[in-house]
C-alpha positions, 0 to 999 in steps of 0.5 A: 221660272223653272219649267215643269219637270217632265222627267219626274216619274211616278212611283213604280213601286208597290208601296209608293215609297221613294226611300225606306231605311230600316234599322240602318247601322254603319261603323268602321274600325270597330266603332259604330258611327250611326245605328238603328236608323229607321225612316221612310219618304214618299214622293214629294216629301221634304226631309231636314236631317239635323243634329250636332257636329259629328252626329253621323248626318253626312255618313247616313247620306253617303250610306244611302247613296252607296258611297259607303257600304251598308254594315247592317239593316236595309235600304230600298230606293223606289221599291228596290233594294240598294244592291238591285237598284239601277236608277241612279240617274233619278237621284242628284247629290250635292256633297258638302265638299267637292272631293275627287274633282280635277280643277284643271279639267278643261271645261267651263262652269256652264259645261260642267253644270250641263253634263247632267243633261246628257242622261236626262230622259235617255238623251245623249247630248254634247254639253257644248251644244245643248238645245235652246230649252235646256240652255234656258234651264241652265241659265235660269239655274245660274241666275237663281244662284247668283252666278250668271257671270261665271257661266263661261269661266273655266272651272280652274278659275273658280273659288271653292265657294263658286265651284260649290254653287256650280254643282248646286246649279247642276243639281237644280238643272237635273230636276231629279226625283230624289235630291240629296243636299249636304250643307248646300248653302255653306259656301253661299252668301246670305243674300243668295240663300233665300233664292236657293231655298225658294228654288228647292221649294219649287222643285219639291212642289213639283214632285221631287223628294228632298233630303237636306242636311243643314246646321242652320236650324234657326232658319229652318222652315218648321212646316217642311214635311219631315224632320230627322234628328240624329246623334249617332242614334235616331232621336226623332223622326216625324212631322215638323209640328210634332217636333215642336210639340215633343217634350223629348226634344226639349232635352236636346234643344232646351228653350231654343226649341220653342223659339225655333217653332214660334218663328216658323209655325203657321200664323195663328198656330201656337206652340204649347208651353 
């Protein structure tokens, strides 16, 4: 079991919001990629971001993380505007693909995953010489993702899928206040996915706010706190149950909307036809 996270801070903003996105738009080469996005998240929310390929999901996440420059609208993180926000150590991000990463960097998988511990709690650590408690957290994360045998392998020896899981372990170790995950299980075999999502659920229950992009809507836990459906523009934002009962969403999902909802509503809860 992962130990209770002592690094998650209480909300220090006046309105209690972890993330607030207002009328966000982004485009390049005179073409809008996303526009008119409005939603907010509180501590402990769990948001699934869904939509078809090319709908702007990854772009939205990168704008929020300041990887892409905001064109219009506003973003507040923990009560601060994105330009004034300086608490990036409170945020973890696992991208869909690992870009700008040197596979020949002379480090083991364990050392790369442990680097996140250097900034936690303001502690300065050498990832080669981490404390016992932290070492247990690293081992636990690797075990949950089914990659314990990779701990002492050099990064250059790993496949793309294995490398993705090492970075997933890095995010789990962080126990961050706000965790962004872009298709986190795309490189993970089905037998490991359930353990991974159980781990994310665990972090969420302990206070981490989760923002997760996932194409596998059929496997989606509909009782997760909130759903954001976008297709260039915002189509739906709200609770899972409201998504299930929304006639408007039927225009996008057809009969599969009710199949999804019937699979995942609490026992005894029906979905009106």
